[in-house]
N, C-alpha and C positions, 0 to 999 in steps of 0.2 A: 894543320894548326898550327899556329905558332910555335917553337920549343918544345914539340911533343916528344915524349922520350919513350921507347919500347916499354920499359915495365913499370908508366906513371899508369896509376887506378882511372880507370874510366868512370863516370860519374855521369848520367842523363838525370838531367830536372826538368821533373812536371811542375811547371808553375801556373795556380790558379788565382782567382781575384783574393781567395783571404790572406795572401801574401799582402797585394797593395791595402786591403783592409786594415793588417795590422802593420804597417806604415801608415797607418793616419788617414786615409783618402776613402772618401763617401762613395765608393764605387758598390755597391751593391747593388742590385735591382730595385728593390725597395728605397733605398735613397733616393733613385734615378726616378722611381714614379711616384714619391714624395715630392719632388722637385716641379714636378708636372702639375699635379692635383692632390691638394691637398683637401683638408676642413675650413682653413680659411678661403678657398676657390668659392664657397656654396654658401658661404654668410648670406643671410637676406636682409639685414637690420633697415628696419624701415618699409619694408615691403609687407602689406598685410592683405592679408586673404579676406575680402568682402566676396559677398554673395555675387557683386554682377562684375567679376575678377574674371571668371568661367562662368558664362552662361548657357542653357540645352543645347547652343548650337555651334559651340565655342570648345574644339577641343583641347586647345592649347593657349596657353601664353606667356610668348616670352621676354623674358625677364632682364638677360641678360645673354651675350654671346661674346665670345674671344676664338683664339685659330685650335684652340684643340676639343669646343663643346660648345651647345647652348643649355643655357640652364632655361626651368621651363614652370610654370603651374599646370596641374592639369589635374583635373576632375579625380578622387579617388576611387571612382567606378570605372575609369577611362584602362583598359588592359595596355600593359609596355608591350606594345607590337613589333617595335622598328628594331634591327640588329644596332645594339650599340646603345641603346635606350635602360638607367638605371635610378632607380628612386635613390635619392640621397640618403634616405633611411638605411637600405642595405647596403648601401656603402660605407656609412657611416653609425652601427648600431649606437644605440645610446642604453644605458642603464634605466629603467626604469624610474620618471620622476625628476629626470636630469635634465636643465635647461638645452634647449639646444636654441641654435641661430639660424634656422633654417626653418620654412613654416612646411608646417604637417599635420594636419589636420582630419577630424572625423571626415571634411568633404574636401580639403585641397592636397596635396603632395606634391611636394618639387622633386623635380626630375632632371635628371643629368643625360643629356642625348651627345654622345662623344663623334664628331664628324668623322675620326678613323675607328672602327667599329673592334678591331682586332685590339686595338689601344684602351677602346675602354673598357673591353674582356680581361685583357691583364689584370687593368685597375682592380676590378672586380675583383679577381681572383686574391690579388695581394690586400685586399680588406678582410679578407677570409683568412689566409693563411699567406706562409710565402710562399711568390711566387716561382715558376720557371720560364721565361718569356721563350726559350728555344723548345721548349720541351709542349707550349700551348701553342706553338706555333704547330711543331706536330700532329698534336692531338685535331686542331682545326683542318688541318691537309687530309686526315682521316674522316672525319666526320664524325668526331666525337664529341662536338661541343654540343650541346642542345639547349633549348630554351622552353620552359615553361610558359607559357601563355593562359593566364585566368581571365578567362570570358565569365557572364554571369553565371551561367548554366553550366557551361565544362571547361573544361583546362585542356589546352591543347599543347604537345609537345613540337618544338620545330628546330631540324638542324640546322647550325649557326654557318655561315660561311661557307655555301655552294659558289659561289665566285671566286675562284682558286688565284684568277690572275687577279681580283680587285687584294685578293688576301696577300697574295705576294707584294703589290704594292703600299700596303699596308703596313706588312713588316718591315720594307726597307724606309719608310715613313719614321718608325721604330727607332729602326738601328741607327738615322741619323741623329733622331732625338739625344740617343746618348754620347752618340761621338761628341756633336755638342756639347754637354754635359760633362762629359769624361775631359775634355779637350782644356773647360773652364777650371774643374776642379784641380787636374796636373798644376796647370799655371797659378793656380794658387797655392799649393801645399808644396810644389816643388822642392823649396829652400826647406823643409822640413823632415822630407823623408829620412837622407842620411842619419838622421840619429834616433831614431826609434826603429827600426828592420829588426827583425828576430835574429839577433848575428851570430848565437852558435850555430845553427842551422847554416848558416851562408857559409862560415868557414869549416865545416865538413867538407865542402868541394869545391874552396875556391881553387886550391892550390893542387888540384887533381885537370887529369883532359879530362874535360865538362862540355856537355852539349844542353842548354838551356830551352826548352819547346815551351814557349812564351804563350801562356791561351789567352793573357789578358791583350786587352788595344793599347793599355801602358807602357812604358819602357820602365820604370820604377828601378829593377834591380841594375838595368845597365847605369844608375846613375850612382848605387853604391857601387860595382865593380867594374868604374873605368881603366885601371889601370890590368887590374887580374884577368878582365877578359879578352884583352889584346893579347895578353899574353901567353893565357893557355887554352879559354874556352870560346866557345862558338855560341851565339842570341839568333833561333830562329823563332823570328812571331806569327805563327803559323795562322793566326786569326786576322793578320794585317797591324795597323798599327796609328795612332794618331798622327797627324802633323804632316801624312805625306800624299803624295799625288791618287789620283783618282782610280789606278790601275792597281791598289795596293788598298783598298777602300777598306775598313773593320769586315771580316768574314763573318756571318751571321746567319743561323741555321740549326739545321738538325744534324746530326752525326752517328746514328747507332744502324747498318745497315744489317746487320744478324738478326733486325726484329720481324717477325710476323709480319705487322703492319706495312714494314718500309718493303717488302717482298710483295704486300697487296698493290701499294704503291706503283711499284716498277713495274707491275704484269698489265695496268690498263693504259701503257703506251700513250700516258697524254705527260709532255714533256713538264708542262708548267707547275705540276709534280713534285718534278724533281730539281727544280731553279734553282734552292738553296740548302740543296744535301750537303753536309760537308765534302763529304769522300769524292764527290765529284768535283767542286768546286777546288780541292786542294790539286788538282791535275790542270789548272791553269798557270802556276808558277813551278819552280825548282826548289820548294822551302821544303817539300815533301822529299822531292829526291835525297836534300842534305842530311834527311832524319835517318831515311832507310840506309845511306852509304854510312852513318857511325851506327848502325846500330849491324850491320852486315858484316865489318872486319872487324869486332872481336870483342871480349867480354866485357859488359856492364854492368854496375849497379843502376839501379832507378830510384831517385830521391823526391817523392812527393811533398810538394811548398803549397798549400791553401787549393787544393784541387777536391772536389767533391768525388771527380771520377765516375758521375755521374753518365747515364745515356746521352747526353747530347755531346757526348765527344767519345762515346766504347769504340766507336772504329778503331779512331788512332789507337786510343788507349790499348786494346787489345792489340794490334799490331805489336809496341812495346813493352807490355808483359809479357808476352807467350813468344816471344821471339826466342829460340834457343840461345844465342849471345847473353840475357839479361838471368842475371845470377840472383840477386837477390831485392826485393822493393823496401824501402824504409819510405814509410807512409806519417810521416808526422803532424802533428794534430793541434787543434785550437782550443783554449780553455777558454769559454765565456764567464764575464764576469758576475755570473751566479754561478761558476762552479763547474758548470756541464763542459764537456769535450766531446766533440764530434767523430771522436777516431772508430767507433760501431761500424756508423753509417757508411766512412770511407773504404773500411774494411771490407762490408757489405760487397759495396759499389764494383770494391776489384775484385772481389770473388765473381759478379756476373761476368768476366772478362776472359774466364779461363774454364772449358770444356772439363779440362781434368784439372779436378779439386785436389789432387792432390800435388800435382805440378802448383796449384795456389800455395798452400800450407809449406812446401819446400821454400821456396822463393820470400813469400813475404815474412819480413822479420817480426817479432814477439813487438806489443807496444811499448815493452820495457827499452827495449834498444832504443826508440823513438824521442823525439825533444818534443813537446809540450812549449806552444808559443802564445 
């Protein structure tokens, strides 16, 4: 690294999506999903359910179709048996008595059939709560996602996503949609980023010998640290980056080879199951070597900014946190508009990286010594 001195402090920065959100980018999975599918997508004003619309011999009536889904009318008694089918009422639950803009009555229901069943699943999960797309992919690989199909006299539970080759294709389609969404978001917000980033946190490392491990697909921090980055630091975009050639496409998948479920996948001798495991994909270029070279050479502190430190990146985070040269971990945290902070969840996730909990407690600095942003 340029101008590196023997006694300069060394900081390894873990950069996650919370940093981009703090800079004004609408880069969360929920915001991405809403750009593809929202309640306006399924409004059906002017379409009226009459007895002749769906008769006893007709399973469904297609009333709209686009690149992502078909919008259908079905009889209420007709079970949603196909993967990727959801009633609009379960995707957008309503308070009792609230006006609805889609058809849903005693005889007829409005149904969305997603052309990419995995996309449909994450949209459904997001309608219930926050969704981690990479974790849902791993659950699908392991056969943990099931669907209850209610027939007249029985309820059948079916495992979803049996075809792993199709699941991988669907995952990459979701990745490509996310890349397109983020590319447009960055283009529209680039001019605003330098005015709203968490300055106190960035100042804490920008004049040290630092390495940024960027888990985002964006290069937001590069815009902020142009001169400093060239002088003191190095940026490793471990998951790839936007606007890059095919060989550096965004890495999307799962990254916790410590879990028992991963070991089960490995034992099945089916490489389709491992195709988008991050720790294997890291071996396709020299980025992981740059990280190893940095952590092996001398002592360093870790600064976590906007990364949940959750299971989808645990393999690499464990290497960084538990390395003998890692001395301290500063887990900076975010406070939302309602005054809630995310520090505990991050601390719990970092703890899961440590087999030796005493080592965890000695390395992680207290919340009082971290910065809220």
